[in-house]
N, CA, C and O of each residue as an XYZ file, in Angstrom:
832
protein
N      -3.646     41.404    -29.294
C      -4.430     42.041    -28.239
C      -5.781     42.521    -28.773
O      -6.797     42.394    -28.090
N      -5.799     43.069    -29.983
C      -7.040     43.558    -30.585
C      -8.012     42.417    -30.819
O      -9.207     42.529    -30.544
N      -7.479     41.317    -31.332
C      -8.326     40.155    -31.574
C      -8.925     39.643    -30.276
O     -10.082     39.224    -30.246
N      -8.147     39.676    -29.207
C      -8.628     39.194    -27.913
C      -9.770     40.071    -27.404
O     -10.761     39.561    -26.880
N      -9.633     41.387    -27.557
C     -10.677     42.307    -27.100
C     -11.948     42.123    -27.925
O     -13.059     42.160    -27.396
N     -11.768     41.929    -29.198
C     -12.932     41.724    -30.055
C     -13.658     40.445    -29.668
O     -14.888     40.423    -29.620
N     -12.924     39.397    -29.397
C     -13.530     38.119    -29.028
C     -14.283     38.224    -27.715
O     -15.298     37.552    -27.532
N     -13.809     39.051    -26.801
C     -14.460     39.171    -25.500
C     -15.832     39.821    -25.605
O     -16.632     39.729    -24.673
N     -16.112     40.471    -26.713
C     -17.430     41.048    -26.893
C     -18.405     40.048    -27.487
O     -19.598     40.330    -27.596
N     -17.905     38.885    -27.869
C     -18.786     37.856    -28.394
C     -19.521     37.173    -27.257
O     -19.071     37.220    -26.112
N     -20.636     36.545    -27.553
C     -21.455     35.879    -26.555
C     -20.723     34.731    -25.872
O     -20.815     34.611    -24.650
N     -19.981     33.858    -26.619
C     -19.258     32.760    -25.935
C     -18.246     33.270    -24.919
O     -18.090     32.671    -23.855
N     -17.563     34.353    -25.224
C     -16.562     34.888    -24.299
C     -17.222     35.425    -23.039
O     -16.691     35.248    -21.942
N     -18.360     36.072    -23.177
C     -19.081     36.573    -22.013
C     -19.537     35.423    -21.117
O     -19.512     35.523    -19.890
N     -19.951     34.338    -21.753
C     -20.395     33.180    -20.981
C     -19.237     32.568    -20.204
O     -19.398     32.184    -19.046
N     -18.065     32.475    -20.843
C     -16.885     31.926    -20.168
C     -16.484     32.809    -18.984
O     -16.172     32.314    -17.901
N     -16.499     34.122    -19.211
C     -16.150     35.052    -18.133
C     -17.155     34.951    -16.990
O     -16.773     34.991    -15.820
N     -18.427     34.822    -17.322
C     -19.463     34.700    -16.293
C     -19.275     33.425    -15.477
O     -19.406     33.448    -14.253
N     -18.965     32.295    -16.156
C     -18.772     31.027    -15.464
C     -17.543     31.078    -14.554
O     -17.571     30.530    -13.452
N     -16.480     31.722    -14.997
C     -15.287     31.863    -14.161
C     -15.599     32.672    -12.913
O     -15.131     32.351    -11.820
N     -16.390     33.719    -13.082
C     -16.770     34.541    -11.935
C     -17.609     33.744    -10.942
O     -17.399     33.824     -9.732
N     -18.569     32.969    -11.470
C     -19.417     32.153    -10.608
C     -18.592     31.119     -9.853
O     -18.783     30.917     -8.654
N     -17.668     30.462    -10.567
C     -16.824     29.445     -9.929
C     -15.935     30.074     -8.862
O     -15.726     29.488     -7.800
N     -15.412     31.270     -9.144
C     -14.577     31.965     -8.173
C     -15.364     32.276     -6.905
O     -14.868     32.074     -5.796
N     -16.595     32.767     -7.067
C     -17.445     33.035     -5.907
C     -17.785     31.751     -5.159
O     -17.874     31.736     -3.932
N     -17.972     30.678     -5.917
C     -18.300     29.392     -5.291
C     -17.180     28.930     -4.364
O     -17.437     28.523     -3.231
N     -15.942     28.993     -4.843
C     -14.821     28.542     -4.020
C     -14.591     29.468     -2.836
O     -14.198     29.011     -1.762
N     -14.832     30.765     -3.018
C     -14.718     31.679     -1.881
C     -15.763     31.368     -0.818
O     -15.473     31.403      0.378
N     -16.979     31.065     -1.260
C     -18.011     30.673     -0.317
C     -17.722     29.336      0.332
O     -18.033     29.120      1.503
N     -17.117     28.431     -0.446
C     -16.789     27.112      0.087
C     -15.742     27.210      1.191
O     -15.832     26.502      2.194
N     -14.748     28.083      1.014
C     -13.711     28.263      2.029
C     -14.318     28.728      3.346
O     -13.853     28.349      4.421
N     -15.363     29.554      3.255
C     -16.010     30.033      4.473
C     -16.985     29.001      5.049
O     -17.037     28.796      6.262
N     -17.752     28.359      4.173
C     -18.858     27.511      4.643
C     -18.404     26.126      5.088
O     -18.931     25.600      6.069
N     -17.436     25.516      4.392
C     -17.098     24.125      4.675
C     -16.616     23.902      6.099
O     -17.173     23.051      6.792
N     -15.590     24.640      6.576
C     -15.157     24.391      7.967
C     -16.237     24.714      8.974
O     -16.319     24.070     10.020
N     -17.080     25.719      8.674
C     -18.143     26.086      9.599
C     -19.175     24.970      9.719
O     -19.519     24.548     10.823
N     -19.664     24.498      8.576
C     -20.675     23.453      8.599
C     -20.097     22.112      9.040
O     -20.794     21.322      9.678
N     -18.830     21.841      8.708
C     -18.209     20.594      9.149
C     -18.109     20.554     10.672
O     -18.353     19.515     11.285
N     -17.752     21.681     11.279
C     -17.668     21.750     12.736
C     -19.025     21.518     13.376
O     -19.163     20.709     14.293
N     -20.043     22.247     12.875
C     -21.385     22.077     13.427
C     -21.926     20.672     13.188
O     -22.643     20.130     14.029
N     -21.587     20.084     12.049
C     -22.080     18.737     11.740
C     -21.503     17.703     12.697
O     -22.232     16.862     13.222
N     -20.199     17.766     12.924
C     -19.548     16.802     13.815
C     -20.085     16.953     15.235
O     -20.386     15.963     15.902
N     -20.203     18.205     15.692
C     -20.740     18.429     17.036
C     -22.185     17.957     17.124
O     -22.580     17.334     18.110
N     -22.972     18.253     16.096
C     -24.382     17.862     16.102
C     -24.546     16.356     16.117
O     -25.362     15.826     16.871
N     -23.773     15.658     15.287
C     -23.869     14.196     15.244
C     -23.466     13.586     16.581
O     -24.117     12.662     17.069
N     -22.394     14.101     17.169
C     -21.929     13.571     18.451
C     -22.943     13.806     19.560
O     -23.259     12.898     20.330
N     -23.453     15.038     19.633
C     -24.427     15.371     20.678
C     -25.711     14.568     20.499
O     -26.261     14.057     21.474
N     -26.195     14.451     19.259
C     -27.427     13.696     19.009
C     -27.256     12.224     19.350
O     -28.172     11.594     19.878
N     -26.075     11.671     19.045
C     -25.838     10.263     19.352
C     -25.839     10.021     20.864
O     -26.441      9.061     21.347
N     -25.162     10.898     21.602
C     -25.142     10.759     23.062
C     -26.539     10.956     23.631
O     -26.973     10.207     24.507
N     -27.240     11.964     23.129
C     -28.579     12.261     23.624
C     -29.539     11.109     23.349
O     -30.287     10.707     24.241
N     -29.532     10.571     22.130
C     -30.425      9.463     21.783
C     -30.092      8.211     22.586
O     -30.991      7.497     23.031
N     -28.791      7.944     22.772
C     -28.392      6.750     23.507
C     -28.837      6.822     24.961
O     -29.381      5.855     25.495
N     -28.607      7.967     25.602
C     -28.987      8.105     27.007
C     -30.508      8.173     27.179
O     -31.045      7.670     28.167
N     -31.198      8.792     26.223
C     -32.657      8.815     26.289
C     -33.233      7.410     26.223
O     -34.158      7.069     26.960
N     -32.669      6.590     25.324
C     -33.161      5.213     25.199
C     -32.793      4.381     26.415
O     -33.559      3.512     26.833
N     -31.609      4.645     26.990
C     -31.137      3.839     28.106
C     -31.811      4.208     29.424
O     -32.188      3.332     30.202
N     -31.962      5.506     29.669
C     -32.470      5.967     30.966
C     -33.960      6.310     30.922
O     -34.704      6.000     31.852
N     -34.387      6.955     29.829
C     -35.765      7.439     29.762
C     -36.585      6.707     28.709
O     -37.517      7.272     28.137
N     -36.235      5.443     28.454
C     -36.985      4.667     27.474
C     -38.406      4.393     27.896
O     -39.247      4.072     27.056
N     -38.702      4.513     29.191
C     -40.047      4.241     29.683
C     -41.009      5.394     29.430
O     -42.222      5.231     29.555
N     -40.466      6.573     29.071
C     -41.344      7.713     28.802
C     -42.085      7.513     27.488
O     -41.514      6.976     26.539
N     -43.348      7.936     27.412
C     -44.102      7.778     26.152
C     -43.710      8.794     25.090
O     -44.216      8.738     23.970
N     -42.811      9.728     25.426
C     -42.387     10.748     24.472
C     -40.912     11.044     24.711
O     -40.366     10.749     25.774
N     -40.279     11.634     23.700
C     -38.865     12.002     23.775
C     -38.723     13.484     24.087
O     -39.465     14.321     23.573
N     -37.755     13.786     24.940
C     -37.446     15.174     25.274
C     -36.060     15.494     24.725
O     -35.068     15.040     25.297
N     -35.952     16.256     23.641
C     -34.636     16.569     23.074
C     -33.733     17.261     24.082
O     -34.138     18.216     24.746
N     -32.512     16.772     24.188
C     -31.533     17.369     25.100
C     -31.559     16.814     26.503
O     -30.664     17.105     27.297
N     -32.583     16.002     26.834
C     -32.682     15.467     28.187
C     -31.524     14.530     28.501
O     -31.022     14.510     29.625
N     -31.103     13.756     27.512
C     -29.987     12.837     27.735
C     -28.687     13.562     28.015
O     -27.922     13.150     28.886
N     -28.425     14.653     27.276
C     -27.199     15.429     27.479
C     -27.193     16.074     28.852
O     -26.187     16.024     29.561
N     -28.325     16.687     29.235
C     -28.417     17.335     30.546
C     -28.245     16.315     31.664
O     -27.556     16.572     32.651
N     -28.877     15.156     31.500
C     -28.752     14.102     32.508
C     -27.314     13.617     32.625
O     -26.810     13.425     33.731
N     -26.656     13.419     31.494
C     -25.264     12.964     31.516
C     -24.367     13.977     32.212
O     -23.466     13.604     32.963
N     -24.615     15.265     31.959
C     -23.803     16.308     32.581
C     -23.921     16.262     34.102
O     -22.914     16.283     34.810
N     -25.154     16.199     34.597
C     -25.344     16.199     36.047
C     -24.876     14.885     36.686
O     -24.391     14.885     37.817
N     -25.018     13.776     35.971
C     -24.526     12.506     36.509
C     -23.006     12.530     36.658
O     -22.464     12.034     37.646
N     -22.327     13.106     35.675
C     -20.865     13.196     35.745
C     -20.443     14.145     36.857
O     -19.463     13.884     37.555
N     -21.183     15.256     37.033
C     -20.873     16.186     38.123
C     -21.057     15.501     39.470
O     -20.216     15.639     40.359
N     -22.155     14.763     39.626
C     -22.400     14.047     40.881
C     -21.339     12.986     41.118
O     -20.861     12.812     42.239
N     -20.972     12.278     40.056
C     -19.924     11.266     40.185
C     -18.608     11.908     40.596
O     -17.891     11.383     41.448
N     -18.291     13.053     39.983
C     -17.064     13.751     40.357
C     -17.078     14.203     41.797
O     -16.044     14.185     42.466
N     -18.255     14.614     42.290
C     -18.367     15.030     43.692
C     -18.095     13.856     44.623
O     -17.326     13.982     45.577
N     -18.727     12.708     44.348
C     -18.532     11.549     45.213
C     -17.095     11.032     45.146
O     -16.524     10.621     46.156
N     -16.524     11.060     43.948
C     -15.137     10.605     43.820
C     -14.207     11.519     44.610
O     -13.237     11.057     45.210
N     -14.509     12.828     44.608
C     -13.638     13.793     45.285
C     -13.878     13.856     46.788
O     -12.921     13.947     47.557
N     -15.134     13.809     47.221
C     -15.477     14.050     48.621
C     -15.860     12.789     49.391
O     -15.401     12.581     50.514
N     -16.691     11.958     48.796
C     -17.273     10.855     49.561
C     -16.349      9.645     49.655
O     -16.239      9.020     50.710
N     -15.687      9.320     48.546
C     -14.842      8.127     48.526
C     -13.446      8.467     49.037
O     -12.919      9.548     48.771
N     -12.875      7.557     49.751
C     -11.489      7.723     50.196
C     -10.557      7.266     49.088
O     -10.944      6.501     48.204
N      -9.342      7.739     49.148
C      -8.371      7.371     48.118
C      -8.082      5.884     48.116
O      -7.836      5.301     47.060
N      -8.107      5.259     49.292
C      -7.836      3.826     49.367
C      -8.934      3.025     48.679
O      -8.657      2.023     48.019
N     -10.204      3.475     48.835
C     -11.312      2.780     48.191
C     -11.227      2.914     46.677
O     -11.459      1.945     45.954
N     -10.894      4.114     46.192
C     -10.738      4.313     44.759
C      -9.575      3.506     44.216
O      -9.670      2.926     43.134
N      -8.492      3.464     44.950
C      -7.333      2.686     44.515
C      -7.677      1.201     44.441
O      -7.255      0.504     43.518
N      -8.448      0.723     45.420
C      -8.858     -0.685     45.413
C      -9.729     -0.984     44.192
O      -9.561     -2.018     43.545
N     -10.665     -0.071     43.877
C     -11.546     -0.267     42.732
C     -10.749     -0.265     41.430
O     -11.009     -1.079     40.543
N      -9.783      0.643     41.310
C      -8.971      0.694     40.103
C      -8.092     -0.544     39.970
O      -7.920     -1.071     38.871
N      -7.536     -1.008     41.086
C      -6.713     -2.221     41.038
C      -7.553     -3.421     40.625
O      -7.079     -4.307     39.913
N      -8.814     -3.443     41.081
C      -9.702     -4.536     40.704
C      -9.949     -4.555     39.202
O      -9.936     -5.615     38.576
N     -10.175     -3.373     38.627
C     -10.383     -3.299     37.182
C      -9.113     -3.624     36.416
O      -9.157     -4.279     35.374
N      -7.985     -3.166     36.932
C      -6.721     -3.378     36.234
C      -6.253     -4.826     36.309
O      -5.364     -5.218     35.554
N      -6.834     -5.634     37.205
C      -6.478     -7.043     37.304
C      -7.439     -7.933     36.529
O      -7.201     -9.133     36.390
N      -8.519     -7.352     36.025
C      -9.495     -8.141     35.277
C      -9.042     -8.276     33.827
O      -8.805     -7.270     33.159
N      -8.919     -9.508     33.331
C      -8.471     -9.697     31.944
C      -9.377     -8.980     30.951
O     -10.588     -8.901     31.154
N      -8.809     -8.479     29.919
C      -9.474     -7.747     28.833
C     -10.001     -6.395     29.306
O      -9.773     -5.377     28.653
N     -10.705     -6.381     30.438
C     -11.193     -5.107     30.982
C     -10.011     -4.200     31.310
O     -10.085     -2.984     31.136
N      -8.934     -4.795     31.781
C      -7.745     -4.024     32.142
C      -7.223     -3.230     30.952
O      -6.859     -2.062     31.095
N      -7.184     -3.856     29.780
C      -6.645     -3.187     28.597
C      -7.507     -1.982     28.224
O      -6.992     -0.895     27.961
N      -8.824     -2.188     28.206
C      -9.733     -1.115     27.807
C      -9.732      0.010     28.839
O      -9.629      1.185     28.488
N      -9.846     -0.358     30.112
C      -9.958      0.652     31.166
C      -8.697      1.501     31.277
O      -8.773      2.729     31.296
N      -7.547      0.855     31.349
C      -6.307      1.609     31.519
C      -6.001      2.469     30.301
O      -5.488      3.579     30.439
N      -6.311      1.964     29.107
C      -6.033      2.739     27.897
C      -6.868      4.015     27.862
O      -6.339      5.096     27.601
N      -8.171      3.898     28.125
C      -9.031      5.080     28.098
C      -8.778      5.987     29.295
O      -8.896      7.206     29.174
N      -8.435      5.426     30.437
C      -8.138      6.238     31.608
C      -6.895      7.096     31.357
O      -6.895      8.298     31.625
N      -5.850      6.471     30.847
C      -4.619      7.213     30.573
C      -4.832      8.250     29.472
O      -4.275      9.346     29.538
N      -5.643      7.908     28.452
C      -5.887      8.850     27.377
C      -6.673     10.053     27.879
O      -6.388     11.188     27.496
N      -7.665      9.807     28.740
C      -8.456     10.901     29.290
C      -7.598     11.807     30.158
O      -7.682     13.030     30.054
N      -6.772     11.211     31.015
C      -5.892     12.004     31.875
C      -4.859     12.771     31.066
O      -4.410     13.841     31.478
N      -4.480     12.221     29.908
C      -3.493     12.909     29.082
C      -4.025     14.223     28.536
O      -3.249     15.136     28.254
N      -5.356     14.330     28.382
C      -5.953     15.549     27.850
C      -6.482     16.471     28.943
O      -6.229     17.675     28.903
N      -7.215     15.927     29.924
C      -7.903     16.780     30.894
C      -7.497     16.516     32.333
O      -7.922     17.256     33.220
N      -6.710     15.517     32.600
C      -6.336     15.195     33.971
C      -5.126     15.969     34.448
O      -4.626     16.868     33.772
N      -4.670     15.595     35.635
C      -3.495     16.250     36.207
C      -2.202     15.793     35.530
O      -1.184     16.481     35.598
N      -2.248     14.634     34.880
C      -1.052     14.093     34.221
C      -1.109     14.362     32.718
O      -1.039     13.434     31.913
N      -1.233     15.611     32.354
C      -1.328     15.948     30.940
C      -0.050     15.564     30.206
O       1.055     15.825     30.681
N      -0.216     14.939     29.037
C       0.936     14.468     28.284
C       1.145     15.249     26.982
O       2.275     15.369     26.508
N       0.073     15.776     26.408
C       0.216     16.456     25.128
C       0.467     17.945     25.329
O      -0.186     18.789     24.715
N       1.415     18.246     26.189
C       1.750     19.640     26.484
C       3.223     19.940     26.256
O       3.724     20.977     26.689
N       3.929     19.020     25.565
C       5.349     19.245     25.271
C       5.602     19.020     23.784
O       6.107     17.968     23.392
N       5.255     19.998     22.959
C       5.497     19.847     21.518
C       6.978     19.858     21.204
O       7.769     20.483     21.910
N       7.349     19.166     20.145
C       8.748     19.081     19.739
C       8.822     18.810     18.250
O       7.874     18.308     17.646
N       9.945     19.144     17.675
C      10.204     18.816     16.277
C      11.248     17.718     16.250
O      12.270     17.812     16.930
N      11.000     16.671     15.465
C      11.859     15.492     15.406
C      12.479     15.396     14.023
O      11.788     15.490     13.009
N      13.783     15.210     13.995
C      14.492     15.051     12.730
C      14.339     13.616     12.243
O      14.809     12.681     12.892
N      13.685     13.445     11.106
C      13.503     12.112     10.537
C      14.683     11.731      9.647
O      15.315     10.694      9.850
N      14.969     12.561      8.679
C      16.142     12.396      7.819
C      16.715     13.783      7.567
O      16.170     14.782      8.034
N      17.800     13.837      6.837
C      18.395     15.131      6.519
C      17.401     15.973      5.722
O      16.969     15.598      4.632
N      17.058     17.111      6.294
C      16.160     18.022      5.614
C      14.685     17.732      5.808
O      13.847     18.430      5.238
N      14.340     16.713      6.604
C      12.944     16.357      6.832
C      12.690     16.251      8.329
O      13.305     15.429      9.009
N      11.790     17.077      8.844
C      11.422     17.061     10.254
C       9.921     16.823     10.394
O       9.165     16.933      9.429
N       9.505     16.492     11.628
C       8.087     16.277     11.889
C       7.750     16.751     13.297
O       8.533     16.576     14.230
N       6.551     17.364     13.437
C       6.109     17.870     14.729
C       5.388     16.764     15.498
O       4.522     16.076     14.958
N       5.761     16.610     16.759
C       5.128     15.621     17.624
C       5.051     16.126     19.051
O       5.315     17.295     19.331
N       4.682     15.216     19.952
C       4.548     15.560     21.370
C       5.288     14.530     22.213
O       5.046     13.328     22.103
N       6.192     15.020     23.055
C       6.928     14.125     23.952
C       5.967     13.643     25.041
O       5.439     14.449     25.807
N       5.743     12.328     25.111
C       4.813     11.774     26.094
C       5.512     11.013     27.215
O       4.940     10.851     28.293
N       6.717     10.552     26.987
C       7.448      9.822     28.028
C       8.938      9.896     27.741
O       9.384      9.631     26.624
N       9.707     10.264     28.772
C      11.164     10.357     28.613
C      11.906      9.208     29.261
O      13.108      9.054     29.046
N      11.224      8.402     30.044
C      11.857      7.278     30.734
C      11.213      5.976     30.269
O      10.062      5.695     30.604
N      11.944      5.192     29.508
C      11.439      3.926     28.978
C      12.173      2.727     29.564
O      12.265      1.674     28.933
N      12.692      2.896     30.772
C      13.439      1.797     31.399
C      12.541      0.600     31.725
O      13.024     -0.527     31.830
N      11.217      0.846     31.889
C      10.312     -0.279     32.143
C      10.274     -1.245     30.968
O       9.928     -2.414     31.136
N      10.626     -0.767     29.784
C      10.680     -1.623     28.594
C      12.120     -2.055     28.282
O      12.387     -2.651     27.239
N      13.040     -1.746     29.199
C      14.455     -2.043     28.979
C      14.973     -1.352     27.716
O      15.784     -1.910     26.977
N      14.490     -0.130     27.485
C      14.901      0.647     26.328
C      15.700      1.845     26.822
O      15.225      2.630     27.643
N      16.907      1.971     26.314
C      17.793      3.054     26.710
C      17.936      4.067     25.573
O      17.778      3.735     24.398
N      18.237      5.302     25.952
C      18.539      6.362     24.994
C      17.412      6.575     23.986
O      17.663      6.856     22.814
N      16.183      6.441     24.445
C      15.028      6.695     23.598
C      13.942      7.381     24.419
O      13.817      7.130     25.617
N      13.158      8.244     23.780
C      12.002      8.848     24.413
C      10.792      8.605     23.515
O      10.938      8.401     22.310
N       9.593      8.626     24.111
C       8.369      8.376     23.356
C       7.832      9.691     22.812
O       7.645     10.652     23.559
N       7.586      9.728     21.511
C       7.057     10.915     20.844
C       5.822     10.508     20.044
O       5.869      9.579     19.238
N       4.722     11.214     20.278
C       3.471     10.923     19.573
C       3.302     11.893     18.415
O       3.428     13.107     18.577
N       3.014     11.333     17.239
C       2.812     12.144     16.038
C       1.351     12.045     15.603
O       0.934     10.994     15.116
N       0.561     13.113     15.764
C      -0.832     13.071     15.306
C      -0.909     13.113     13.791
O      -0.075     13.734     13.132
N      -1.922     12.444     13.242
C      -2.163     12.469     11.809
C      -2.916     13.736     11.436
O      -3.662     14.287     12.246
N      -2.719     14.187     10.226
C      -3.424     15.370      9.741
C      -4.854     15.012      9.358
O      -5.099     13.998      8.703
N      -5.794     15.856      9.774
C      -7.217     15.697      9.492
C      -7.716     14.310      9.871
O      -8.438     13.663      9.112
N      -7.319     13.869     11.053
C      -7.734     12.550     11.528
C      -7.519     12.501     13.033
O      -6.627     13.158     13.569
N      -8.363     11.699     13.717
C      -8.224     11.525     15.153
C      -7.407     10.268     15.437
O      -7.883      9.333     16.080
N      -6.201     10.264     14.957
C      -5.313      9.121     15.160
C      -3.882      9.611     15.063
O      -3.639     10.794     14.823
N      -2.942      8.710     15.248
C      -1.538      9.077     15.187
C      -0.650      7.872     15.396
O      -1.133      6.746     15.508
N       0.652      8.110     15.447
C       1.636      7.051     15.640
C       2.575      7.417     16.787
O       2.866      8.588     17.028
N       3.037      6.385     17.483
C       4.006      6.571     18.561
C       5.364      6.069     18.096
O       5.489      4.939     17.623
N       6.384      6.920     18.233
C       7.748      6.557     17.848
C       8.665      6.665     19.060
O       8.486      7.528     19.920
N       9.641      5.781     19.111
C      10.690      5.847     20.123
C      11.915      6.452     19.455
O      12.508      5.849     18.560
N      12.290      7.647     19.895
C      13.254      8.463     19.170
C      14.468      8.753     20.032
O      14.358      8.920     21.246
N      15.625      8.811     19.393
C      16.844      9.244     20.070
C      16.680     10.703     20.480
O      16.320     11.533     19.645
N      16.938     11.039     21.757
C      16.769     12.431     22.203
C      17.563     13.441     21.395
O      17.183     14.611     21.335
N      18.673     13.014     20.761
C      19.473     13.952     19.988
C      18.702     14.487     18.776
O      19.013     15.561     18.260
N      17.697     13.730     18.330
C      16.932     14.138     17.163
C      15.667     14.907     17.538
O      14.874     15.254     16.663
N      15.472     15.177     18.828
C      14.260     15.837     19.307
C      14.604     17.221     19.839
O      15.487     17.366     20.684
N      13.906     18.236     19.343
C      14.098     19.605     19.790
C      12.767     20.158     20.301
O      11.828     20.304     19.518
N      12.666     20.468     21.598
C      11.403     21.031     22.116
C      11.057     22.344     21.433
O      11.935     23.136     21.093
N       9.756     22.559     21.239
C       9.275     23.773     20.594
C       8.715     24.732     21.641
O       7.977     24.328     22.539
N       9.076     26.005     21.513
C       8.576     27.025     22.426
C       7.298     27.633     21.863
O       7.246     28.820     21.541
N       6.273     26.801     21.750
C       4.970     27.250     21.266
C       3.893     26.669     22.171
O       4.139     25.729     22.926
N       2.700     27.241     22.085
C       1.583     26.721     22.852
C       1.221     25.320     22.358
O       1.111     25.123     21.148
N       1.029     24.336     23.248
C       0.715     22.969     22.813
C      -0.513     22.888     21.923
O      -0.528     22.110     20.970
N      -1.543     23.675     22.214
C      -2.746     23.639     21.383
C      -2.466     24.154     19.977
O      -3.032     23.654     19.005
N      -1.585     25.162     19.867
C      -1.217     25.660     18.546
C      -0.434     24.606     17.768
O      -0.646     24.429     16.569
N       0.474     23.905     18.456
C       1.240     22.860     17.796
C       0.338     21.726     17.327
O       0.540     21.169     16.248
N      -0.665     21.385     18.147
C      -1.588     20.324     17.768
C      -2.420     20.738     16.557
O      -2.611     19.946     15.634
N      -2.916     21.977     16.556
C      -3.681     22.466     15.410
C      -2.815     22.490     14.153
O      -3.285     22.158     13.066
N      -1.568     22.879     14.300
C      -0.667     22.943     13.155
C      -0.443     21.555     12.556
O      -0.432     21.395     11.335
N      -0.263     20.545     13.430
C      -0.019     19.184     12.947
C      -1.278     18.573     12.346
O      -1.224     17.947     11.288
N      -2.410     18.753     13.020
C      -3.659     18.150     12.546
C      -4.129     18.803     11.249
O      -4.724     18.137     10.402
N      -3.868     20.097     11.088
C      -4.311     20.805      9.882
C      -3.320     20.674      8.735
O      -3.428     21.395      7.743
N      -2.359     19.770      8.855
C      -1.356     19.536      7.802
C      -0.491     20.762      7.550
O       0.033     20.942      6.451
N      -0.343     21.608      8.573
C       0.565     22.739      8.469
C      -0.033     23.999      7.890
O       0.693     24.959      7.630
N      -1.357     24.026      7.679
C      -1.955     25.216      7.079
C      -2.420     26.217      8.125
O      -2.788     27.338      7.775
N      -2.414     25.837      9.413
C      -2.802     26.741     10.487
C      -1.570     27.474     11.007
O      -0.553     26.852     11.312
N      -1.665     28.791     11.106
C      -0.549     29.585     11.624
C      -0.507     29.509     13.139
O      -1.549     29.443     13.792
N       0.687     29.518     13.694
C       0.864     29.510     15.154
C       1.736     30.693     15.526
O       2.516     31.193     14.716
N       1.586     31.137     16.783
C       2.352     32.274     17.290
C       3.338     31.787     18.324
O       2.984     30.993     19.195
N       4.575     32.254     18.241
C       5.604     31.869     19.196
C       5.329     32.514     20.533
O       4.844     33.643     20.603
N       5.646     31.776     21.619
C       5.453     32.297     22.972
C       6.645     33.118     23.433
O       6.637     33.634     24.550
N       7.658     33.248     22.607
C       8.832     34.019     22.994
C       8.509     35.501     22.967
O       9.373     36.327     23.263
């Protein structure tokens, strides 16, 4: 112990202690700064891409660029479209238009996939609102979301569709699971999604 104290008064020991302190502060700052800047960066890149694309598409004839004009225009165009879809168009006309798209080769795949995905998040037919834990093997479980309980259209019995999001990624896998291995979770769906996407490092609160 005496030798250790004596060594700490030497210049090399002070330098090592100083570097450890600096590195410790660096990682503490990184924990605070990285998620903050990553969030702003992703939002900024997405907004700038939409804004630049719409500016070039709609306002390319202007001799100058107006930052944010594309985003504002897109917002009001979507609001106007929503108004006409809700008030001006009849349900039969909308159904005819959707059937036309769904019968068009290749377009049908793209349109129906994005339509169903959009409705799953923000529409009336929300699908990612039933979190569950699925038993994979003895002692190993995984959190997912029950998206469909009736698979008779595929001639599949005794199976339900469960979507498993990937951690730190905007993707996932769909599994057809025996209901006996699926246990619904009594938690908020958004908390379950954050928990799965964050690889389990985000805390969630039970709704019980």
